[in-house]
C-alpha positions as CSV (number, residue, x, y, z in Angstrom):
1,M,5.9,-37.7,53.4
2,K,8.9,-35.9,55.0
3,Q,11.9,-38.0,56.0
4,K,13.6,-37.4,59.3
5,N,17.3,-36.4,59.2
6,K,19.7,-39.3,59.8
7,F,23.1,-39.3,61.4
8,V,25.8,-40.9,59.2
9,K,29.3,-42.0,59.8
10,K,32.1,-39.9,58.5
11,S,33.1,-42.8,56.2
12,E,29.7,-42.8,54.6
13,K,29.1,-40.9,51.4
14,T,26.5,-38.2,51.9
15,V,23.8,-38.1,49.1
16,V,22.0,-34.8,48.6
17,R,18.6,-35.6,47.2
18,A,17.1,-33.0,44.9
19,K,13.5,-32.0,45.2
20,P,11.3,-33.7,42.5
21,K,11.0,-30.5,40.4
22,E,14.7,-29.6,40.6
23,R,15.6,-33.2,39.7
24,L,13.5,-33.0,36.5
25,L,15.1,-29.8,35.4
26,Q,18.6,-31.2,36.0
27,K,17.8,-33.9,33.3
28,K,19.9,-33.0,30.3
29,L,18.2,-32.5,26.9
30,S,20.1,-33.4,23.7
31,T,20.8,-30.3,21.7
32,T,20.2,-32.3,18.5
33,T,16.8,-33.5,19.7
34,L,15.9,-29.9,20.7
35,A,17.0,-28.5,17.4
36,I,15.0,-31.2,15.4
37,W,11.8,-30.6,17.3
38,V,12.2,-26.8,17.1
39,I,12.5,-27.2,13.3
40,V,9.5,-29.6,13.2
41,L,7.3,-27.1,15.2
42,I,8.3,-24.2,12.9
43,V,7.6,-26.2,9.7
44,V,4.3,-27.8,10.9
45,T,3.0,-24.5,12.3
46,S,3.9,-22.7,9.1
47,I,2.1,-25.3,7.0
48,A,-1.0,-24.9,9.1
49,Y,-1.1,-21.1,8.5
50,Y,0.5,-20.6,5.1
51,P,-2.8,-19.6,3.4
52,A,-2.9,-16.5,5.6
53,F,0.2,-15.1,3.9
54,T,-1.9,-14.3,0.8
55,N,-4.9,-12.9,2.7
56,G,-6.0,-9.3,2.4
57,I,-7.1,-6.6,4.8
58,T,-10.7,-7.1,6.0
59,N,-13.2,-4.4,7.0
60,W,-13.5,-5.9,10.5
61,D,-11.4,-3.3,12.3
62,D,-8.4,-3.8,9.9
63,D,-9.5,-0.7,8.0
64,N,-9.7,1.3,11.2
65,Y,-6.4,0.0,12.5
66,I,-4.4,0.3,9.3
67,T,-6.1,1.6,6.2
68,D,-7.8,4.7,7.7
69,N,-5.3,5.3,10.5
70,P,-2.8,8.1,9.6
71,T,-1.1,7.8,13.0
72,L,0.5,4.5,11.9
73,K,1.8,5.7,8.6
74,E,4.7,7.7,10.2
75,I,6.8,6.9,13.2
76,S,7.3,10.3,14.9
77,A,7.5,11.6,18.5
78,E,4.0,13.1,18.1
79,N,2.4,9.9,16.8
80,I,4.1,7.7,19.4
81,K,2.9,10.1,22.1
82,Q,-0.6,9.8,20.7
83,I,-0.4,6.0,20.5
84,F,0.6,5.8,24.2
85,S,-1.8,8.4,25.5
86,E,-5.1,7.5,23.7
87,Y,-7.6,4.6,23.6
88,Y,-8.2,3.0,20.2
89,M,-11.1,0.9,19.2
90,G,-12.2,0.4,22.8
91,N,-8.7,-0.8,23.8
92,Y,-5.5,0.4,25.3
93,H,-2.8,-1.5,23.4
94,P,0.0,0.9,22.4
95,L,2.6,-1.8,21.7
96,A,0.3,-3.6,19.3
97,M,-0.4,-0.3,17.5
98,L,3.3,0.5,17.4
99,S,4.0,-2.9,15.9
100,L,1.5,-2.3,13.2
101,S,3.2,1.0,12.5
102,F,6.5,-0.8,12.1
103,D,4.9,-3.2,9.6
104,Y,3.7,-0.2,7.6
105,Q,7.2,1.2,7.4
106,I,8.4,-2.1,6.0
107,G,5.5,-2.9,3.7
108,G,4.1,0.5,2.7
109,E,1.7,0.9,-0.2
110,D,1.7,0.2,-4.0
111,E,1.5,2.8,-6.7
112,E,-2.3,3.1,-6.4
113,G,-2.1,3.6,-2.6
114,E,-3.2,0.1,-1.7
115,I,-1.5,-1.1,1.5
116,Y,0.5,-4.3,1.2
117,A,-1.2,-6.9,3.5
118,W,1.5,-9.6,3.4
119,I,3.8,-7.9,6.0
120,Y,1.0,-7.8,8.6
121,H,0.1,-11.5,8.1
122,F,3.8,-12.4,8.1
123,T,4.4,-10.7,11.5
124,N,1.3,-12.3,13.0
125,I,2.4,-15.8,11.8
126,L,6.0,-15.2,13.0
127,L,4.7,-14.1,16.4
128,H,2.6,-17.3,16.6
129,I,5.5,-19.5,15.7
130,L,7.6,-17.7,18.5
131,N,4.7,-18.3,20.9
132,T,4.6,-22.0,20.0
133,L,8.3,-22.3,20.8
134,L,7.8,-20.4,24.0
135,V,5.0,-22.9,25.0
136,L,7.6,-25.7,24.4
137,W,10.0,-24.0,26.7
138,L,7.3,-23.1,29.3
139,V,5.8,-26.6,29.5
140,Y,9.3,-28.2,29.8
141,L,10.1,-25.9,32.7
142,L,6.7,-26.6,34.3
143,L,6.7,-30.4,34.0
144,G,10.3,-31.3,33.2
145,R,9.1,-33.7,30.4
146,F,10.2,-32.9,26.9
147,D,7.8,-35.3,25.3
148,I,4.8,-33.6,27.0
149,A,6.2,-30.1,26.2
150,V,6.6,-31.0,22.5
151,T,3.0,-32.4,22.3
152,A,1.5,-29.4,24.1
153,A,3.5,-27.0,21.8
154,L,2.5,-28.9,18.7
155,L,-1.2,-28.8,19.6
156,F,-0.9,-25.1,20.4
157,G,0.9,-24.3,17.1
158,V,-1.5,-26.0,14.7
159,H,-4.9,-25.8,16.6
160,T,-7.7,-24.3,14.5
161,L,-9.2,-22.3,17.3
162,H,-6.1,-20.1,17.1
163,V,-6.7,-19.1,13.4
164,E,-8.7,-16.0,14.4
165,S,-5.8,-14.7,16.6
166,V,-3.3,-15.3,13.8
167,A,-5.1,-14.7,10.4
168,W,-6.9,-11.6,11.6
169,I,-4.6,-8.6,11.4
170,S,-6.4,-6.7,14.0
171,E,-5.7,-9.4,16.5
172,R,-2.0,-8.5,16.5
173,K,-2.6,-7.6,20.1
174,D,-3.5,-11.2,20.9
175,V,-0.3,-12.8,19.5
176,L,1.8,-10.0,20.8
177,Y,0.5,-9.9,24.4
178,A,0.9,-13.7,24.4
179,L,4.6,-13.5,23.5
180,F,5.3,-11.3,26.5
181,F,2.9,-13.2,28.7
182,I,4.5,-16.6,28.2
183,A,8.0,-15.1,28.4
184,S,7.1,-13.5,31.7
185,L,6.0,-16.9,33.1
186,I,9.2,-18.5,31.9
187,A,11.3,-15.8,33.6
188,Y,9.2,-16.3,36.8
189,I,10.0,-20.0,36.8
190,Y,13.7,-19.2,36.5
191,Y,13.4,-16.9,39.4
192,I,11.8,-19.7,41.5
193,N,14.5,-22.2,40.5
194,K,17.6,-20.0,40.6
195,K,16.5,-17.6,43.4
196,D,18.0,-14.8,41.3
197,F,16.2,-11.4,41.5
198,K,17.1,-10.4,38.0
199,Y,14.7,-13.0,36.7
200,Y,11.9,-11.6,38.9
201,A,12.6,-8.1,37.5
202,I,12.6,-9.5,33.9
203,S,9.3,-11.3,34.6
204,L,7.8,-8.0,35.9
205,L,9.0,-6.0,32.9
206,L,7.7,-8.6,30.5
207,F,4.3,-8.4,32.3
208,V,4.2,-4.7,31.7
209,L,5.0,-5.2,28.0
210,S,2.2,-7.8,27.8
211,L,-0.3,-5.4,29.5
212,L,0.7,-2.7,27.0
213,S,-0.1,-5.1,24.2
214,K,-3.6,-6.2,25.5
215,G,-5.5,-5.7,28.7
216,Q,-6.3,-9.5,28.8
217,A,-2.8,-9.9,30.2
218,V,-4.1,-9.0,33.7
219,S,-4.8,-12.7,34.4
220,L,-1.0,-13.3,34.6
221,A,-0.9,-12.1,38.2
222,V,-3.3,-14.9,39.3
223,T,-1.5,-17.4,36.9
224,L,1.7,-16.9,39.0
225,L,-0.2,-18.3,42.0
226,A,-1.0,-21.5,40.0
227,I,2.7,-21.9,39.2
228,D,3.6,-21.4,42.9
229,Y,1.0,-24.2,43.7
230,L,2.6,-26.5,41.0
231,F,6.0,-25.9,42.5
232,S,4.8,-26.6,46.0
233,R,5.5,-23.2,47.3
234,K,3.7,-21.9,50.4
235,L,1.1,-19.6,49.0
236,L,0.6,-17.8,52.3
237,D,4.3,-17.3,52.9
238,K,5.1,-13.6,53.4
239,K,7.8,-13.7,50.8
240,V,5.5,-15.4,48.2
241,I,2.8,-12.8,48.9
242,A,5.2,-9.9,48.7
243,E,6.4,-11.1,45.3
244,K,2.9,-10.9,43.9
245,I,2.1,-7.4,45.1
246,P,3.7,-5.5,42.2
247,F,2.0,-7.9,39.7
248,F,-1.4,-7.4,41.3
249,I,-1.0,-3.7,41.5
250,L,-0.2,-3.5,37.8
251,A,-3.1,-5.9,37.0
252,M,-5.5,-3.6,38.9
253,I,-4.2,-0.4,37.2
254,F,-4.4,-1.9,33.7
255,G,-7.7,-3.5,34.5
256,V,-9.2,-0.1,35.3
257,V,-7.6,1.3,32.2
258,A,-9.2,-1.5,30.1
259,I,-12.6,-0.8,31.6
260,Y,-12.4,2.9,30.7
261,A,-11.1,2.0,27.2
262,Q,-14.1,-0.3,26.7
263,K,-16.4,2.4,27.8
264,A,-14.8,4.9,25.5
265,G,-15.3,2.5,22.6
266,N,-18.9,1.8,23.7
267,A,-18.0,-1.9,24.1
268,L,-19.3,-2.2,27.7
269,H,-23.1,-2.6,27.8
270,D,-24.6,-1.5,31.1
271,E,-28.0,-0.5,29.9
272,N,-30.6,-2.8,28.4
273,S,-28.3,-5.8,29.0
274,Y,-29.0,-9.3,30.1
275,E,-29.7,-9.8,33.8
276,F,-26.7,-11.1,35.8
277,Y,-28.3,-14.4,36.5
278,K,-28.6,-15.1,32.8
279,R,-25.0,-14.2,32.4
280,I,-24.2,-17.0,34.8
281,G,-26.0,-19.3,32.3
282,F,-24.0,-17.7,29.4
283,A,-20.8,-18.3,31.4
284,G,-21.5,-22.0,31.8
285,Y,-22.4,-22.3,28.1
286,T,-19.3,-20.5,26.8
287,F,-16.9,-22.3,29.3
288,S,-18.2,-25.6,27.9
289,Q,-18.0,-24.4,24.3
290,Y,-14.4,-23.4,24.6
291,I,-13.5,-26.9,25.8
292,L,-15.6,-28.6,23.1
293,K,-14.1,-26.5,20.4
294,L,-10.6,-27.3,21.7
295,I,-11.5,-31.0,21.5
296,L,-13.0,-30.7,18.0
297,P,-12.8,-27.3,16.4
298,I,-15.7,-27.4,14.0
299,K,-18.4,-24.8,13.2
300,L,-16.0,-22.0,14.1
301,A,-17.3,-18.5,13.3
302,A,-15.9,-15.0,13.4
303,I,-18.9,-14.0,15.5
304,Y,-21.1,-15.9,18.0
305,P,-24.1,-13.7,18.7
306,Y,-26.2,-13.7,21.7
307,P,-29.3,-15.9,21.2
308,D,-31.9,-13.1,21.4
309,I,-30.6,-9.5,21.6
310,I,-34.0,-8.0,21.0
311,N,-36.0,-9.6,23.9
312,K,-32.9,-10.4,26.0
313,S,-34.0,-14.0,26.5
314,M,-31.8,-17.1,27.0
315,P,-32.7,-20.7,25.9
316,A,-33.4,-22.9,28.9
317,Y,-31.0,-25.5,27.7
318,Y,-28.1,-23.1,28.4
319,W,-28.5,-23.9,32.1
320,L,-27.5,-27.5,31.4
321,F,-24.0,-26.4,30.4
322,L,-23.4,-25.5,34.1
323,V,-23.2,-29.2,34.7
324,P,-19.9,-29.8,32.7
325,S,-18.6,-26.5,33.8
326,L,-19.1,-27.2,37.5
327,S,-17.8,-30.7,37.0
328,I,-14.5,-29.4,35.7
329,L,-14.3,-27.1,38.7
330,Y,-15.0,-30.0,41.0
331,A,-12.3,-32.0,39.3
332,F,-9.9,-29.2,40.3
333,Y,-11.0,-29.4,43.8
334,Y,-10.7,-33.2,43.8
335,F,-7.2,-33.3,42.3
336,V,-5.8,-30.2,44.1
337,N,-4.2,-32.5,46.8
338,K,-3.9,-35.6,44.7
339,N,-2.4,-34.6,41.4
340,R,-0.9,-31.2,41.0
341,K,-0.4,-31.5,37.2
342,I,-4.1,-32.1,36.6
343,A,-5.1,-29.4,39.1
344,F,-2.6,-26.9,37.6
345,S,-3.8,-27.5,34.0
346,I,-7.4,-26.9,35.0
347,A,-6.4,-23.8,37.0
348,F,-4.4,-22.4,34.2
349,F,-7.3,-22.7,31.7
350,T,-9.9,-21.4,34.2
351,I,-7.9,-18.4,35.5
352,N,-7.2,-17.2,32.0
353,I,-10.7,-17.7,30.6
354,V,-12.9,-16.6,33.5
355,L,-12.7,-12.8,32.7
356,L,-13.9,-13.6,29.2
357,L,-17.1,-15.5,30.0
358,Q,-19.3,-12.3,29.6
359,L,-20.1,-12.1,33.3
360,I,-19.1,-8.5,32.6
361,P,-20.8,-7.7,29.3
362,V,-18.2,-6.7,26.7
363,G,-18.9,-6.5,23.0
364,S,-21.8,-7.9,21.0
365,A,-20.7,-11.6,20.9
366,I,-21.2,-14.3,23.5
367,M,-17.7,-15.8,22.9
368,A,-14.8,-15.5,20.5
369,D,-12.2,-18.0,19.3
370,R,-9.4,-15.5,20.1
371,Y,-10.2,-15.5,23.8
372,A,-8.9,-19.1,24.0
373,Y,-5.4,-18.3,22.8
374,I,-3.6,-18.2,26.2
375,P,-6.1,-20.4,28.2
376,S,-5.7,-23.2,25.7
377,I,-2.2,-23.8,27.0
378,G,-3.7,-25.3,30.2
379,F,-5.9,-27.6,28.1
380,F,-3.0,-28.7,25.9
381,I,-0.9,-29.5,29.0
382,F,-3.7,-31.7,30.3
383,V,-4.1,-33.5,27.0
384,A,-0.3,-34.0,26.6
385,W,0.1,-35.2,30.2
386,G,-2.9,-37.5,29.8
387,I,-1.6,-39.1,26.6
388,F,1.8,-39.9,28.0
389,T,0.4,-41.1,31.3
390,L,-1.7,-43.6,29.3
391,I,1.4,-44.6,27.3
392,E,3.3,-45.3,30.4
393,K,0.4,-47.2,31.9
394,F,-0.3,-49.2,28.8
395,P,3.0,-49.5,26.9
396,K,1.7,-52.1,24.5
397,Q,-0.8,-49.6,23.2
398,A,1.8,-46.8,22.8
399,M,1.8,-47.0,19.0
400,I,-2.0,-46.8,18.9
401,L,-2.0,-43.8,21.2
402,K,0.7,-42.0,19.3
403,G,-1.0,-42.8,16.0
404,L,-4.3,-41.3,17.3
405,L,-2.3,-38.2,18.4
406,T,-0.7,-37.9,14.9
407,I,-4.1,-38.3,13.2
408,F,-5.6,-35.6,15.5
409,T,-2.7,-33.3,14.7
410,V,-3.1,-33.8,10.9
411,I,-6.8,-33.1,11.2
412,L,-6.1,-29.9,13.0
413,I,-3.6,-28.9,10.3
414,V,-6.1,-29.5,7.6
415,L,-8.9,-27.6,9.4
416,S,-6.5,-24.7,10.1
417,V,-5.5,-24.5,6.5
418,Q,-9.2,-24.4,5.5
419,R,-10.0,-21.9,8.2
420,C,-7.2,-19.5,7.2
421,K,-8.7,-19.4,3.7
422,I,-12.0,-18.1,5.2
423,W,-10.1,-14.9,6.2
424,E,-9.0,-14.3,2.6
425,D,-11.3,-11.3,2.0
426,N,-14.4,-9.7,3.3
427,I,-16.9,-11.7,1.3
428,T,-15.5,-15.1,2.2
429,L,-15.3,-14.1,5.8
430,W,-18.8,-12.8,6.2
431,D,-20.4,-15.4,4.0
432,D,-18.9,-18.1,6.3
433,T,-19.9,-16.2,9.4
434,L,-23.5,-15.8,8.3
435,E,-23.7,-19.5,7.3
436,K,-22.7,-20.4,10.9
437,S,-24.4,-17.5,12.7
438,P,-27.3,-16.1,10.7
439,K,-28.1,-13.5,13.4
440,A,-24.6,-12.0,13.5
441,V,-25.6,-8.4,12.9
442,V,-22.0,-7.2,12.6
443,A,-21.5,-9.7,9.8
444,W,-24.6,-8.5,7.9
445,N,-23.4,-4.9,8.4
446,N,-19.8,-5.5,7.3
447,R,-20.8,-7.6,4.3
448,G,-23.2,-4.8,3.3
449,S,-20.3,-2.3,3.6
450,T,-18.2,-4.5,1.3
451,K,-21.0,-4.7,-1.3
452,D,-21.5,-1.0,-1.1
453,R,-17.8,-0.3,-1.7
454,E,-18.0,-2.6,-4.8
455,K,-21.0,-0.4,-6.0
456,D,-23.5,-3.2,-5.3
457,H,-25.8,-0.7,-3.5
458,I,-28.9,-2.9,-3.8
459,G,-27.1,-5.9,-2.3
460,A,-25.7,-3.7,0.4
461,I,-29.1,-2.2,1.3
462,E,-30.5,-5.8,1.7
463,D,-27.7,-6.7,4.1
464,F,-28.1,-3.6,6.2
465,T,-31.8,-4.2,6.3
466,R,-31.2,-7.7,7.7
467,A,-28.8,-6.3,10.3
468,I,-31.6,-3.9,11.4
469,L,-34.1,-6.7,11.5
470,Y,-32.0,-8.6,14.1
471,K,-31.0,-5.4,15.9
472,P,-33.6,-2.6,15.6
473,D,-31.4,-0.1,17.4
474,Y,-28.3,-0.8,15.3
475,K,-27.3,2.8,14.5
476,H,-24.4,1.9,12.2
477,A,-26.6,-0.3,10.1
478,F,-29.1,2.6,9.7
479,Y,-26.3,5.0,8.9
480,N,-24.8,2.6,6.3
481,R,-28.1,1.9,4.7
482,G,-28.6,5.6,4.5
483,T,-25.3,6.1,2.6
484,S,-26.2,3.3,0.2
485,R,-29.6,4.7,-0.5
486,K,-28.2,8.2,-1.0
487,D,-25.5,7.0,-3.4
488,L,-28.0,4.8,-5.4
489,G,-30.6,7.6,-5.5
490,K,-28.0,10.0,-7.0
491,E,-26.9,7.4,-9.5
492,I,-30.4,6.6,-10.8
493,N,-32.0,10.0,-10.1
494,D,-34.5,8.5,-7.7
495,S,-35.8,11.1,-5.1
496,I,-37.7,8.4,-3.2
497,L,-34.4,6.7,-2.3
498,I,-33.0,10.1,-1.2
499,I,-36.0,10.5,1.1
500,L,-35.5,7.0,2.5
501,A,-31.8,7.8,3.1
502,L,-32.9,10.9,5.1
503,N,-35.1,8.7,7.2
504,D,-32.2,6.3,7.9
505,F,-29.9,9.2,9.0
506,N,-32.7,10.6,11.2
507,Q,-33.0,7.2,12.9
508,A,-29.2,6.9,13.4
509,I,-29.1,10.3,15.0
510,E,-32.1,9.4,17.2
511,F,-30.1,6.5,18.6
512,D,-26.9,8.7,19.0
513,E,-27.3,12.5,19.1
514,Y,-23.5,12.8,18.8
515,F,-23.2,10.7,15.6
516,V,-21.0,13.1,13.6
517,E,-20.9,11.1,10.4
518,A,-24.7,10.8,10.4
519,Y,-25.1,14.6,10.6
520,H,-22.6,15.0,7.8
521,N,-24.3,12.5,5.5
522,R,-27.7,13.8,6.3
523,A,-26.5,17.2,5.2
524,M,-25.2,15.8,1.9
525,T,-28.5,14.0,1.4
526,K,-30.5,17.1,2.0
527,E,-28.2,18.9,-0.5
528,S,-28.9,16.0,-3.0
529,M,-32.6,16.4,-2.4
530,A,-32.4,20.0,-3.4
531,D,-31.1,19.0,-6.8
532,F,-34.4,17.2,-7.5
533,I,-36.5,20.3,-6.7
534,V,-37.3,22.9,-9.4
535,D,-39.2,25.3,-7.1
536,T,-36.7,27.9,-5.9
537,V,-38.2,28.4,-2.4
538,R,-38.3,24.6,-1.6
539,R,-34.8,24.1,-3.1
540,K,-33.4,26.9,-0.9
541,S,-35.1,25.4,2.2
542,F,-33.3,22.0,1.7
543,L,-30.0,23.8,1.2
544,N,-30.5,25.8,4.4
545,A,-31.4,22.5,6.2
546,A,-28.2,21.0,4.8
547,L,-26.2,24.0,6.0
548,L,-27.6,23.5,9.6
549,D,-26.4,19.9,9.5
550,Y,-23.0,20.9,8.3
551,N,-22.8,23.4,11.1
552,K,-23.8,20.7,13.6
553,T,-21.2,18.4,12.2
554,L,-18.5,21.0,12.7
555,E,-19.8,21.9,16.1
556,L,-19.2,18.2,17.1
557,D,-15.9,17.9,15.3
558,N,-14.4,21.2,14.1
559,S,-11.5,19.4,12.4
560,Y,-13.8,17.5,9.9
561,E,-12.3,18.8,6.7
562,N,-14.9,17.2,4.3
563,A,-17.6,18.9,6.2
564,I,-15.9,22.3,5.9
565,V,-15.5,21.8,2.1
566,N,-19.1,20.5,1.7
567,R,-20.5,23.4,3.7
568,G,-18.6,25.7,1.4
569,V,-20.3,24.1,-1.6
570,V,-23.8,24.6,-0.1
571,K,-22.9,28.2,0.7
572,G,-21.9,28.6,-2.9
573,K,-25.2,27.2,-4.1
574,L,-27.0,29.7,-1.8
575,G,-25.1,32.5,-3.5
576,L,-22.9,33.2,-0.4
577,L,-19.7,33.2,-2.4
578,D,-17.5,35.0,0.0
579,E,-18.5,32.7,2.9
580,A,-18.0,29.7,0.6
581,I,-14.5,30.8,-0.3
582,S,-13.8,31.4,3.4
583,D,-14.6,27.8,4.1
584,F,-12.4,26.5,1.3
585,D,-9.6,28.7,2.6
586,V,-9.9,27.1,6.1
587,A,-9.9,23.6,4.5
588,I,-6.8,24.4,2.5
589,L,-5.1,25.9,5.6
590,K,-5.8,22.6,7.4
591,D,-4.6,20.5,4.5
592,P,-2.6,22.3,1.7
593,E,-3.0,19.1,-0.4
594,N,-6.8,19.1,-0.3
595,A,-7.6,19.0,-4.1
596,S,-11.4,19.1,-3.5
597,A,-11.0,22.4,-1.6
598,Y,-9.0,24.0,-4.4
599,S,-11.5,22.8,-7.0
600,N,-14.5,24.0,-5.2
601,R,-12.9,27.4,-4.5
602,G,-12.2,27.6,-8.2
603,L,-15.9,27.1,-8.9
604,A,-16.8,29.8,-6.3
605,K,-14.4,32.2,-8.0
606,D,-15.8,31.2,-11.4
607,H,-19.3,32.2,-10.2
608,G,-17.8,35.4,-8.9
609,R,-16.4,36.0,-12.5
610,K,-12.8,35.8,-11.2
611,Y,-11.8,33.5,-14.1
612,K,-8.1,33.7,-13.9
613,E,-8.1,33.0,-10.1
614,A,-10.5,30.1,-10.8
615,I,-8.1,28.6,-13.3
616,A,-5.3,28.9,-10.9
617,D,-7.2,27.0,-8.3
618,Y,-8.2,24.3,-10.8
619,N,-4.5,24.0,-11.8
620,K,-3.6,23.4,-8.2
621,A,-6.3,20.8,-7.8
622,I,-5.1,19.0,-10.9
623,E,-1.5,19.2,-9.8
624,I,-2.5,17.4,-6.5
625,D,-4.7,14.9,-8.3
626,P,-3.8,14.5,-12.0
627,E,-7.1,12.5,-12.6
628,F,-9.5,14.9,-10.9
629,I,-12.3,14.8,-13.4
630,T,-14.4,17.6,-11.9
631,A,-11.4,20.0,-11.9
632,Y,-10.7,19.4,-15.6
633,L,-14.4,19.7,-16.5
634,N,-14.9,23.0,-14.6
635,R,-11.6,24.4,-15.9
636,G,-12.8,23.6,-19.4
637,I,-16.0,25.5,-18.8
638,V,-14.0,28.6,-17.6
639,Y,-11.8,28.4,-20.7
640,R,-15.0,28.4,-22.8
641,K,-16.0,31.6,-21.0
642,L,-12.6,33.1,-22.0
643,Y,-13.2,31.9,-25.6
644,D,-10.1,29.7,-25.4
645,F,-11.9,26.8,-27.2
646,N,-8.8,24.8,-27.9
647,A,-7.8,24.7,-24.2
648,S,-11.4,24.0,-23.3
649,I,-11.6,21.0,-25.8
650,A,-8.3,19.7,-24.4
651,D,-9.8,19.6,-20.9
652,F,-13.0,17.9,-22.0
653,S,-10.9,15.4,-23.9
654,K,-8.9,14.7,-20.8
655,V,-12.1,14.0,-18.9
656,L,-13.2,11.5,-21.6
657,S,-9.8,9.8,-21.5
658,I,-10.4,9.1,-17.8
659,D,-14.1,8.4,-18.2
660,N,-15.4,7.8,-21.7
661,K,-19.0,7.8,-20.5
662,H,-19.1,11.3,-19.2
663,A,-22.1,12.8,-20.9
664,A,-21.4,16.5,-19.9
665,A,-17.9,16.3,-21.3
666,Y,-19.2,15.2,-24.7
667,Y,-21.8,17.9,-24.6
668,F,-19.4,20.8,-23.8
669,R,-16.8,19.5,-26.2
670,G,-19.5,19.5,-28.9
671,M,-20.4,23.1,-28.1
672,D,-16.7,24.1,-28.4
673,L,-16.5,22.3,-31.7
674,I,-19.5,24.3,-33.0
675,Q,-17.5,27.4,-32.3
676,L,-14.7,26.1,-34.4
677,N,-17.1,25.2,-37.2
678,K,-16.5,21.5,-36.9
679,L,-20.2,20.5,-37.1
680,D,-19.7,16.8,-38.0
681,K,-17.5,16.2,-34.9
682,A,-19.8,18.3,-32.7
683,C,-22.9,16.3,-33.7
684,L,-21.1,13.1,-33.1
685,D,-20.3,14.3,-29.5
686,F,-23.9,15.5,-29.1
687,N,-25.3,12.1,-30.1
688,I,-23.1,10.3,-27.7
689,A,-24.1,12.7,-25.0
690,K,-27.7,11.9,-25.8
691,S,-27.2,8.2,-25.7
692,L,-25.6,8.7,-22.2
693,G,-28.7,10.5,-21.0
694,H,-27.7,14.2,-21.1
695,L,-30.7,16.3,-20.3
696,Y,-30.0,19.4,-22.4
697,V,-28.3,18.1,-25.5
698,Q,-31.4,17.6,-27.6
699,S,-31.8,21.3,-28.2
700,A,-28.2,21.5,-29.5
701,I,-28.9,18.6,-31.8
702,D,-32.1,20.3,-33.1
703,K,-30.3,23.6,-33.6
704,Y,-27.0,22.5,-35.1
705,C,-27.1,18.9,-36.4
706,K,-30.1,19.3,-38.7
707,Q,-28.2,22.2,-40.3
708,A,-25.2,19.9,-40.6
709,D,-27.3,17.1,-42.1
710,N,-28.7,19.6,-44.7
711,S,-25.2,20.8,-45.6
712,R,-24.1,17.1,-45.9
713,I,-27.1,16.4,-48.3
714,I,-26.3,19.4,-50.4
715,K,-22.6,18.4,-50.5
716,Q,-23.5,14.8,-51.5
717,E,-25.9,16.0,-54.3
718,T,-23.3,18.4,-55.6
719,T,-20.8,15.5,-55.7
720,K,-23.3,13.3,-57.6
721,T,-23.9,16.0,-60.1
722,K,-20.2,16.4,-60.8
723,I,-19.9,12.6,-61.3
724,T,-22.8,12.5,-63.8
725,K,-21.3,15.3,-65.8
726,E,-18.0,13.5,-66.0
727,E,-19.7,10.3,-67.1
728,T,-21.6,12.2,-69.9
729,K,-18.3,13.6,-71.2
């Protein structure tokens, strides 16, 4: 209620009353108290997330962002230009990519080429701690109550729902955009309080940095309106409206960019998607779930799949979740003119979560823990304000309420520590996900990829099959199962597995006619199939079919070096030696350090009887890769042809020093030893080659080793005779 101006006498002291918000900010805060609580927040948050320091790099986008991303391994003008001009993984987040690149420059790789993961986790945790301190600052500026600010920041720092944003390296974009997002809000509040344009400019700049870190930052523009409401500013005032125009323009621009990025990454699902009315039901469900998991963060999972992605049905009980969702929105309406703090906290949460409720279908999950990172601030403001309102209303129960808050905080810390351990490696992550979400097809696929990398091809095939069961059009699962079947078929010489692999690649290509890797692997599979066929005509037909697929691969991606090399190999098998060498030349021109291209060119020159040139290529391949088994083996074979048996034996011995179960190396070394009249050693190598399953060694054993046995028997009989004569004397 506004007071009328009163006339006062000159002798009276004029008292200028501050507005409620200004008066709260004028309250001084002890530097010591501030320092103590800052230290407490840093320590407690670090305790909650310390297991993440020792976690590794997962195969859920981390490999694409870091391990297999050469752009991040060098900070150069060209790479920076690429980072800022291209979408990546369905997102436009150049600052997040750049920060990962900085981490690589600091951490690097070990001697075996493994990337150090600790630096990425350290940076994520550091950013989260900074965000926690910024939440402290933000809430204090918003409400002017340090106790409420500390409580909200504490809950934000240790809450288990934030583990995904922090412990998952790929979510660098989440903690980074939040840093600039919260800082932008802080600068905006300073602008409101101090009426200094420089703070407005800083807020706008920080907003741009937030948008460059993650598209989710677009909600900041609307969040500013919520802050205006809390500070009792006139929302329809021309000046207030004008202030928001640059923010909304930026939000719209980056919103469009985000949509195009999602389309480029095939993350937007327009076709065969759920009807919009069902998405309203999903929105009510997910809105309620975020609140429930903020209250009690249990049964968290990396992926929350849609209930029925095959039939696109939705359980009827999902509609019931509209009741609590609409109740919360009604609470905002009820309190909007009665209690600005409650209305603001509800508005803050809703504004920042509404775009993530799958009303616009994005990705294959119905919700994600990481989406609650910024929205949770509104929830924590409400909880902290509620606790201290109760304490003020019931001072005798203050210790009980504070005790309950402490217990809840400790529970959150324990749950966060346990949740961080789930992100330790791929197997623990995907085992946990599948335990919580058995129909999470991405989890089946990624666990299968992990097993395949660990040479558990059978286990991998089983996981890929489960992924296909729950999503029959899952092209990546078909592709991955095909690679596992191909590799296993080659290992155990099973042509049936090779045929099944071909069927999988055919299916993957049917779902995506531009699936480059599927064409490439189908080509390799057809080439492998040719190795099982004795008939020359049929074998040649498979090689020609492989050649067509390699051509298609390079038609879709002419920079695919492995496809160039592999096409050269097939041309070599077809006797097209000059064309094969031409392909290897192109591959070497693209990458002068391509050891495989040199080795294969050496083989082509070997077949063309250019032995010295072949050896030169093998030398180069070995110089690039000192443990290149195939190059040593083939160079040894060329040395045999040149009758340099000692050099040949040295190469085969080198192969065996790297792989002591290499049957061909034992066989060829045995043949060299025969030439040097070392029958005993040769036969020893032949027998080892036989035990390892070499197909052609038996004829060598029959030819040479029986002769060696006879010589040994004659030698032993001669020795016995000499001994008998000596004894007689």
